[in-house]
N, C-alpha and C positions, 0 to 999 in steps of 0.2 A: 504494500500500499505506500502511495506516495502522498504526503501532506501538503495541501495548498498554504503557501506562504501567506496569503492575502486573507482567506477567510477560516483556514484549519481543516477545511473538508478534505476527507479521506477519499482519495482517487485510486483508480487501478494503477499498479506499477507501470504499464506501458502508455498510460495517458500523457498526452504533451500539453493539455490545456484542462483547468479544473472543470468538471461537470456541473459545478454548483454556480461558481460566479465567472467562469471563463477566463481567469488569469492565467498566463503562463506558468507552467511549471518547472520550476528548477530542478537539476539532480540533486535530491537529498541523500542519495547514496553516496558512500564513502569512494572517492576517486583515488584511492591508494590501494595497494594490496600487499599485504606484510604477513609473512608465514613465520611463525616461530621457527627457530633453529635449536631450540633448547628444551623440546619435549623429553626426549630420552634422559637428558641431564636432569631434568626435574623429577622425572620417575626413578631414576637412580637414587637421588637424595631423599626420595619418599622412602625407599626400601632401606637405605641406610638409617634413617631416624626411626623407622619402625623396628628395625634390629637392634636400634641403641635402648629403645623402650623394653624389648625383650630381655635384654641382658640386664638392665635395670630391675625390673620387677623379679626376675629369677634371683638376683644377687640379694635384693631385699628380703625376700621369702627365706632363702638359706641364711641370712644375717639374723633374721629375727629367730630362726630356728636354733641356731648356734647360741645366741644368747640365752635361750631359755635352758640350754643343757648346762652341764657341770663347767667348771673354770680350770681346767688342765692345760697344759702345754699345747696339746694338739688341738685342742677348741680355738685357741688363741691365734694358733697359725692359720686355721681355718676361717676365722673371723678376719683376720687380715686380707686374706684372699677374696673374700667376699665383699670387703669394703674398697679394695682394689677393683672389683667388677661393678662395684656402683659407680665408683669414678670412670671407670671405662664407658659405662652405658651413659652417663650424663655428658661426656665429652663427646660421643658418638651424636647423641640427639643434638647437642649444639652445633657440631661440625654440619650436620645435614640440614640444620634449619638456616644457618648463616648462608650456606652455599645457596640453599634456594631462594634466600631474599637476594643474594647478589645476581643470581640467574633472572629472577623476576625483574629486578632494576635495569639489568642489560636489556631484557626482553623489551620493557616498555621504552626504553630509551630508543632502542632501534625502530619501535613503532612510531615514536614521535620524530624521527628522523624521516621516516617514510612518509608522514603527514607534511612534514615542512618541506619536502622535495617535491611533493604533489601540488603544493601551492605555488610554486613558481611559474 
């Protein structure tokens, strides 16, 4: 549907003039074409963030299980490994999210560049 700039009437997409007021319709469609080249990278960062959440949740569960047990040397070593797992999970999540934010910014800047090129 193409909206008339004069009266706001919604016309057919193929129409050259408004069916209601007869005004000439301008192209309301975007006259640029931008295709994101970062779809695979975004998906990969989602997978990395998801795996970070899995590592974090498993490490938290094991940490809680170890804390409820006795306090011998073996459980202390296990607790340190589980805390290391929590750290690894959090850094993996942060890495995935920050990288996705950078990819989104880069993608949006590419789209803005295409819009500006089409305005010339």
